[in-house]
C-alpha positions, 0 to 999 in steps of 0.5 A, a space after each residue: 263810415 271808414 271807422 265803422 268798417 274798420 271795426 267789423 273785424 272785432 265782431 267777425 273775430 268774436 263770431 268766429 270764436 263763438 262758432 268754433 265753440 258751438 261746432 265743437 259741441 256734442 249737442 246737434 243743435 249747438 253744432 248746427 247753430 255754430 255753422 250758422 254763426 260761422 256763416 255770419 262770421 264769413 260774411 263779416 270777414 268778407 265785408 272787412 276784407 273788401 274794405 281793406 282789399 284783403 283778397 286772400 282773406 276774402 277767398 278763404 272766407 268764400 271757401 270756408 263758407 262752402 265748408 260751413 254750408 256742407 256742415 249744415 247739411 251734415 247736421 240736418 236730420 236725414 229723412 227716412 224713406 
């Protein structure tokens, strides 16, 4: 189990990189997908951070997750009244 938890950093790395690629897109749907992928990467980094007691990394990921939620709201369609 320890080895499996150590490997979480690699999918977290890949998800972070893919999310950055999608968020930089000019297509709204891809940007939105990028924020969801970033949230997945945040969760993976937190899991790895808990495993390694990397408290600053965990705090960073919680803050970045809040920014990613903000990004999701900014990319949603605004309802017209």
